[in-house]
Structure formats: C-alpha cells, structure tokens
C-alpha positions in Angstrom: 0.0 0.0 0.0 1.0 3.6 -0.5 2.5 5.3 2.5 0.1 8.2 2.2 -2.7 8.0 4.8 -6.3 9.1 4.3 -8.7 10.1 7.0 -12.1 8.4 6.8 -14.4 7.2 9.6 -12.1 9.0 12.0 -9.3 6.4 11.5 -6.0 6.9 9.6 -5.7 4.3 6.9 -3.1 3.5 4.3 -3.9 4.7 0.8 -4.5 2.4 -2.1 -3.0 3.0 -5.5 -4.8 5.0 -8.1 -4.5 4.0 -11.7 -5.8 6.4 -14.5 -6.6 4.7 -17.8 -6.6 7.3 -20.5 -6.3 7.8 -24.2 -5.8 10.5 -26.8 -8.5 9.1 -29.1 -11.8 7.2 -28.5 -12.4 3.6 -29.6 -9.0 2.3 -28.6 -10.2 -0.1 -25.9 -9.6 2.0 -22.9 -12.7 0.9 -21.0 -12.5 -2.8 -21.8 -8.9 -2.8 -20.6 -9.8 -1.0 -17.4 -12.6 -3.4 -16.4 -10.6 -6.5 -17.4 -7.5 -5.3 -15.5 -9.7 -4.6 -12.4 -11.2 -8.1 -12.6 -7.7 -9.7 -13.0 -6.5 -7.8 -10.0 -9.5 -8.8 -7.9 -8.7 -12.5 -8.6 -5.8 -12.0 -6.3 -8.1 -11.4 -3.3 -7.5 -7.7 -3.1 -9.9 -4.9 -2.9 -10.4 -3.2 -6.3 -12.7 -0.3 -7.3 -13.4 1.1 -10.7 -14.6 4.7 -11.0 -16.1 5.7 -14.3 -14.4 9.1 -14.9 -16.1 9.6 -18.3 -18.9 11.6 -16.7 -20.9 12.3 -19.8 -20.8 8.9 -21.7 -19.4 6.3 -19.3 -19.5 2.7 -20.4 -18.0 0.8 -17.5 -21.4 -0.5 -16.3 -22.3 -1.7 -19.8 -18.9 -3.5 -20.1 -19.7 -5.3 -16.9 -23.4 -5.8 -17.4 -24.3 -3.8 -14.3 -27.5 -1.9 -13.6 -26.7 0.7 -11.0 -29.1 2.4 -8.6 -26.7 5.2 -7.7 -24.0 7.1 -9.6 -21.3 9.5 -8.7 -23.9 12.3 -9.0 -25.7 10.8 -6.0 -22.4 10.7 -4.1 -21.7 14.3 -4.8 -25.2 15.4 -3.6 -24.6 13.7 -0.2 -20.8 14.0 0.0 -20.9 16.3 3.1 -22.5 13.5 5.2 -20.4 10.6 3.9 -17.3 8.8 5.1 -15.4 6.0 3.4 -17.7 3.3 4.9 -20.9 5.1 3.9 -19.6 5.6 0.4 -19.5 1.9 -0.2 -23.3 1.9 -0.1 -23.3 3.8 -3.4 -21.0 1.3 -5.2 -22.2 -1.5 -7.5 -20.8 -4.9 -6.7 -19.8 -7.1 -9.6 -19.7 -10.9 -9.3 -15.8 -10.7 -9.6 -15.6 -8.7 -6.4 -14.8 -5.5 -8.2 -16.9 -2.5 -6.9 -17.9 0.2 -9.4 -18.8 3.9 -8.9 -20.8 4.6 -12.1 -20.9 7.7 -14.2 -24.1 9.8 -14.1 -27.1 8.3 -16.0 -27.5 11.5 -18.1 -24.7 13.5 -19.9 -26.0 16.9 -18.6 -25.3 15.8 -15.0 -21.6 15.8 -15.7 -21.6 19.5 -15.0 -22.5 18.7 -11.4 -19.3 16.7 -10.8 -16.9 19.4 -9.7 -13.2 19.0 -8.9 -13.3 19.4 -5.1 -16.0 16.7 -4.9 -14.0 14.4 -7.1 -10.9 14.9 -5.0 -12.8 14.0 -1.8 -14.4 10.9 -3.5 -11.1 9.6 -4.7 -9.6 9.9 -1.2 -12.5 8.0 0.3 -12.3 5.2 -2.2 -8.6 5.0 -1.9 -9.0 4.5 1.9 -10.9 1.3 1.4 -9.3 -0.3 -1.7 -5.9 -1.6 -2.7 -6.4 -0.4 -6.2 -8.7 2.2 -7.7 -8.8 2.2 -11.5 -10.3 5.3 -13.1 -11.6 5.1 -16.7 -11.1 8.7 -17.7 -12.7 10.7 -20.5 -10.9 10.9 -23.8 -8.1 13.4 -24.2 -6.7 16.0 -21.7 -9.8 17.9 -20.7 -9.8 19.5 -17.3 -11.8 16.7 -15.7 -9.4 14.0 -17.1 -6.3 16.0 -16.2 -7.4 16.2 -12.5 -7.6 12.4 -12.4 -4.3 12.0 -14.2 -2.5 14.4 -11.9 -3.9 12.6 -8.8 -3.1 9.1 -10.1 -0.1 7.1 -8.9 0.2 5.5 -12.3 -1.2 6.5 -15.7 -1.8 4.0 -18.5 -2.1 5.8 -21.9 -3.8 3.4 -24.3 -3.1 3.5 -28.0 -3.2 1.2 -31.0 -1.4 0.9 -34.4 -3.7 3.2 -36.3 -1.8 6.3 -37.7 -4.2 8.9 -36.3 -4.2 7.3 -32.8 -0.4 7.1 -32.8 -0.2 10.8 -33.8 -2.5 11.9 -31.1 -0.9 9.7 -28.5 2.5 11.2 -29.3 1.1 14.7 -28.7 -0.6 13.6 -25.5 2.7 12.1 -24.2 4.6 15.3 -25.1 1.9 17.4 -23.2 2.1 15.1 -20.1 5.9 15.6 -20.2 5.5 19.4 -20.3 3.2 19.1 -17.3 5.8 17.1 -15.4 3.7 13.9 -15.3 5.6 11.7 -17.8 7.5 9.8 -15.0 4.3 8.0 -14.0 3.1 7.2 -17.5 3.1 3.8 -19.2 1.9 3.2 -22.7 -0.3 0.3 -23.5 -0.5 -0.7 -27.2 -3.8 -2.4 -27.6 -4.5 -4.8 -30.5 -0.7 -4.9 -31.1 -0.9 -7.8 -33.6 -3.5 -6.1 -35.8 -2.7 -5.5 -39.5 -1.3 -2.0 -39.9 1.3 0.0 -41.8 2.8 0.7 -38.4 4.3 -2.4 -36.8 4.2 -2.9 -33.0 8.0 -3.0 -33.0 8.0 0.6 -34.3 5.9 2.1 -31.6 8.6 2.4 -29.0 10.7 4.6 -31.3 7.8 6.6 -32.6 6.4 7.4 -29.2 9.8 7.6 -27.4 8.8 4.8 -25.0 11.3 2.2 -24.0 9.0 -0.6 -22.8 5.4 -0.2 -23.9 2.9 -2.9 -22.9 1.5 -5.0 -25.8 -2.0 -6.4 -25.7 -2.6 -8.8 -28.7 -5.5 -8.4 -31.1 -8.3 -10.9 -30.5 -11.1 -8.6 -31.7 -13.9 -11.2 -31.8 -13.4 -12.3 -28.2 -13.1 -8.7 -27.0 -16.0 -7.4 -29.0 -18.2 -10.3 -27.7 -17.2 -9.6 -24.1 -18.4 -6.0 -24.5 -21.7 -6.9 -26.1 -22.6 -9.4 -23.4 -21.1 -7.5 -20.6 -18.7 -10.2 -19.4 -15.0 -9.3 -19.0 -13.0 -11.7 -21.1 -10.6 -12.6 -18.3 -13.6 -14.3 -16.6 -14.7 -16.6 -19.4 -11.8 -16.6 -21.8 -9.0 -16.7 -19.4 -6.7 -18.9 -21.5 -6.7 -16.7 -24.5 -3.6 -14.6 -25.4 -5.4 -11.3 -24.7 -6.5 -12.5 -21.2 -3.0 -13.8 -20.5 -1.6 -10.4 -21.3 -4.0 -8.7 -18.8 -3.2 -11.2 -16.1 0.5 -10.6 -16.7 0.0 -6.9 -16.3 -1.9 -7.4 -13.1 0.8 -9.7 -11.7 3.5 -7.1 -12.5 1.5 -4.4 -10.8 1.0 -6.4 -7.7 4.7 -7.5 -7.6 5.9 -4.0 -8.1 3.9 -2.7 -5.2 4.6 -5.7 -3.0 1.1 -5.7 -1.6 0.6 -8.0 1.4 -2.5 -10.0 0.5 -2.8 -11.7 3.8 -2.0 -10.7 7.4 1.7 -11.3 8.2 2.4 -14.5 10.0 3.8 -14.4 13.6 7.1 -15.7 12.3 7.6 -12.8 9.8 9.3 -10.6 12.5 11.8 -13.4 13.2 12.4 -13.9 9.5 13.1 -10.2 9.1 15.5 -10.2 12.0 17.2 -13.3 10.6 17.5 -11.6 7.2 18.9 -8.4 8.8 21.5 -10.5 10.7 22.6 -12.2 7.4 23.0 -9.0 5.6 25.1 -7.3 8.3 
C-alpha cells in the first residue's frame, strides 16, 4: 500500500494505488482494458474499485453488465455526510468482487461533478481499496487532467492506427511538459492487428522504452463488451486475457502488496535476514 494515509471514519488508513486509464482518441479499448484489469487484480483477493471518470458517456457498467441504482452524481449530492464506509453503499458490486462507482445516467449531469468533490471521493475510495482504476474521459480535458494528476500511475492506451499514434505522441509530449511523464506507461492495444505501423516501431515513434503490448483478438473482446462479461472471466486462457493477467501480476509484484495478514514468524524472519546482511 502507498504510505500516504487518508482520513475516513475517523481512522487513519493507508492509501491504495490510483490508476488512471486514459487515451488521446476514442475507440482504442480503454474501457474494456480498465474493467478486465480490475477483474484480473480482484482474482488475487485484493480490494479493487473502478470509477467511471467519463462523466458524460461512461461505459463501465455496460462493459460489466451492471444496472446501478446510484451514480457519482448521488455521491456528490450527499458528500458532506459521507465517510469512506458510507460511500460503499453507493457502489455497484460485480460478481468478480470489483466494486464500481458509475458515471451519471445523463450527460447533462456531468456539470455537477466538480473537482473538489472528485478529490474527496477519490480519497474516500482509496481509503478502502488496494487499487482504484479510473476510466477517464478521452483526451486532456480539465476533468481528465485532474484524475491523471492525482493518479499514482497513468496508462495511456493506443493502437497501431496512424491517427491514434499521432494523437498519442502529442498527449505524451503534453504530459511531459506538465511534469507527469514519469508515472506514464503506454499500452499498445491490438498490437498484432494488421497496420502499416508495426508494433516494434511504436517504442521509437512514441519515445517509449518498454510499452505494454496487448494482442489483437477482436472477436473475443467485442463479444465480451456486447454481453457485458469481462473476457478474463470466461476466456482466461486466450492470449489477450493472459496479457492482462501478466500486467496485473506485474502491478502487484511492483507494489509488494501484502494479500494476507503477516504470520507471527515474519518478524523473526526479518530479523534473521537483517543478521545475514550485516
């Protein structure tokens, strides 16, 4: 867990990690990657939340076949009376264990979701979850930038289409100017699709040393969106699912999250290790 603590319910708690999933162009698979990564992380018995940060036209609930009673609009309206525990009552529970804070049901309600409220909501969600994945709106609008700035890690999703690569390059350059490039990682979705640009060229074009490649299995992914079942749940042995599981494992390994309470012997083990290294 992150060392930053968050106050909720009157108790200081360690803060989870916030992941912003963003893109410079629509239709690149940002939402489907966000929900599948969330489900893959949840399979490791850790607490995962997805917030739909595309406040006008969010698709997270559709991608997970969820029918919410509440949305972020309802949370904003009652935020002054909520703590991190009460906020959980507004979340939609998916069968995978992932909990979702949906976007408003109408696009005009997006204007009610103001930055101070979003800041508070994120802090409350991070107090109760190991990971919070935010599916941001497309581009670098003010609302998306707030989430990108607050995030611990930013995944910029692109593909091999010329227009997408061009816009992604400009987005990365802008994030660098804003001093945010150090927490950005590029995901090349559908990396095995037919294109004049090869996946092997992306690193040089975008100036990225180690982009993450997600293979192209369009039929499986498209079907998963249409039926609302994340493909990591029912097509776990496919190449695209394996790529998502690998990313989830890398994230967990990098953060060294303790999934279970430490055993009593762990203190002795640490002392023994310290003795060996001195």
